[in-house]
C-alpha positions in Angstrom: 30.7 -17.4 10.7 27.1 -17.9 12.0 26.9 -14.3 12.8 27.8 -13.3 9.3 25.1 -15.7 7.9 22.4 -14.2 10.1 23.4 -10.7 9.0 23.2 -11.7 5.3 19.7 -13.3 5.9 18.7 -10.0 7.6 19.8 -8.0 4.6 18.0 -10.3 2.2 14.7 -9.5 4.0 15.4 -5.9 4.6 13.8 -4.8 1.4 10.5 -6.3 2.3 10.4 -6.0 6.1 10.6 -3.5 8.9 14.3 -2.8 8.4 13.5 -0.2 5.7 13.3 2.9 7.8 12.1 5.6 5.4 9.9 6.0 2.4 12.9 6.1 0.0 11.3 9.1 -1.8 14.7 10.9 -2.0 16.2 7.8 -3.7 13.8 7.9 -6.7 15.6 8.0 -10.0 15.4 11.0 -12.3 12.0 11.6 -13.7 10.2 9.5 -11.0 9.6 12.2 -8.4 7.5 14.1 -10.9 5.1 11.2 -11.1 4.3 11.4 -7.3 1.5 13.9 -6.9 -0.9 14.8 -4.0 -4.5 13.8 -4.2 -6.9 16.4 -5.5 -9.9 14.1 -5.9 -10.2 10.4 -6.5 -12.0 11.1 -9.8 -8.9 13.0 -11.1 -6.4 10.3 -10.3 -4.3 9.4 -13.4 -2.8 6.0 -14.3 0.6 7.5 -15.1 1.0 9.0 -11.7 1.4 7.8 -8.1 -1.0 9.6 -5.9 -0.1 10.5 -2.3 -3.0 9.8 0.1 -3.6 9.7 3.8 -5.8 7.2 5.6 -8.6 9.6 6.3 -8.9 10.4 2.6 -9.0 6.8 1.6 -11.5 5.9 4.4 -13.9 8.6 3.1 -13.6 7.3 -0.5 -14.3 3.7 0.7 -17.7 4.8 2.0 -18.8 5.2 -1.6 -18.1 1.6 -2.6 -20.2 -1.4 -1.6 -17.2 -3.6 -1.6 -13.5 -2.6 -1.6 -10.1 -4.1 -1.1 -7.1 -2.0 0.1 -4.0 -3.9 -1.0 -0.8 -2.6 0.7 2.5 -3.6 -0.7 6.2 -3.1 -0.5 7.6 -2.7 -4.0 9.9 -5.5 -5.1 8.7 -8.0 -2.5 7.6 -11.4 -3.7 3.9 -12.0 -3.8 1.8 -15.0 -4.8 -0.2 -12.7 -7.1 0.6 -10.1 -9.7 -1.4 -6.8 -9.6 -3.2 -8.0 -12.7 -4.4 -11.1 -10.8 -5.6 -9.0 -7.9 -7.5 -6.9 -10.3 -9.1 -9.9 -12.0 -10.2 -11.2 -8.6 -11.6 -7.8 -7.6 -13.6 -7.5 -10.8 -14.9 -11.1 -10.7 -16.0 -10.6 -7.1 -17.4 -7.1 -7.3 -14.7 -5.2 -5.4 -13.1 -1.8 -6.0 -9.3 -2.3 -5.6 -7.0 0.3 -4.1 -3.3 -0.4 -4.4 -1.3 1.5 -1.7 2.5 1.4 -1.8 4.2 1.6 1.6 7.3 3.3 0.1 9.1 4.1 -3.1 11.9 1.6 -3.2 11.8 -0.4 -6.5 8.8 1.6 -7.5 9.3 0.7 -11.2 8.6 -3.0 -10.4 5.1 -2.1 -9.3 4.5 0.8 -11.7 5.4 -1.3 -14.8 3.2 -4.2 -14.0 0.2 -4.7 -16.2 -2.7 -3.1 -14.3 -5.9 -1.1 -14.7 -5.9 0.4 -11.2 -4.0 3.5 -10.2 -1.2 3.5 -7.7 -1.4 5.3 -4.4 1.4 5.9 -1.8 1.2 7.0 1.8 1.5 10.8 2.1 4.4 11.1 4.6 4.1 14.9 4.6 0.6 14.6 6.1 2.0 12.4 8.9 5.1 14.6 9.3 7.1 11.4 9.7 9.8 9.9 7.5 10.1 6.6 9.5 8.1 3.9 7.8 7.2 2.1 11.0 5.6 5.4 12.3 3.9 6.7 9.1 2.7 3.2 8.1 1.1 2.7 11.5 -0.5 6.1 11.5 -1.9 5.6 8.0 -3.5 2.3 8.9 -4.9 3.6 12.1 -6.5 6.5 10.2 -7.7 4.2 7.5 -9.3 1.9 10.1 -10.7 4.8 12.1 -8.6 4.0 15.2 -6.6 6.2 17.5 -3.3 7.3 16.0 -1.2 5.4 18.7 -3.2 2.2 18.7 -1.1 -1.0 18.2 -2.0 -2.6 14.9 -1.6 -6.0 13.2 -0.5 -5.5 9.7 -2.2 -7.3 6.8 -1.6 -7.0 3.1 -5.3 -6.8 2.3 -8.1 -5.0 4.1 -11.7 -5.6 3.0 -14.4 -2.9 3.4 -18.1 -2.6 2.8 -19.2 1.0 2.4 -16.2 2.1 4.4 -16.7 -0.4 7.3 -13.8 -2.8 7.9 -14.7 -6.4 7.7 -12.3 -7.7 10.4 -10.1 -10.6 9.3 -11.7 -10.7 5.8 -8.5 -9.8 4.1 -6.7 -12.9 5.2 -9.7 -15.0 4.1 -9.8 -13.9 0.5 -9.7 -16.9 -1.8 -7.6 -15.8 -4.9 -8.0 -19.0 -6.9 -9.2 -18.7 -10.5 
């Protein structure tokens, strides 16, 4: 009985944790795959699309912004803040906000939130990997300007100033109103 209980708890967290093994792109419902497009330029990103990016592209874009937050999220996972609250915080404190989805499960829950910022997703084709643990690590290592195989500590939020990571700053953000 205990074993069954632990399996059920594991399944409960699978949607938000490392047990999801792929991007779930192939599981998108009809009409949703067309919304996922590759990046041409950041100036051409549209709100009704989900733009695929790699860490190098985003790192270059971050160099143009005095202050930026890269918020990574797994769709459908509980958070203390809505995307609207993240945006309000970013505007109030002078940050440019980049919202990057780790995969496509429950995309509609993120896509349909009230927001002013476009949505990005990790370009798994660029990383030639379908395993989330691998392409996620590779994306973050590229974003942070590290070697592709370096071990990384995941955070939900990464803070940059003109493309320079402010180590530990993401976990110190104060989101109170």
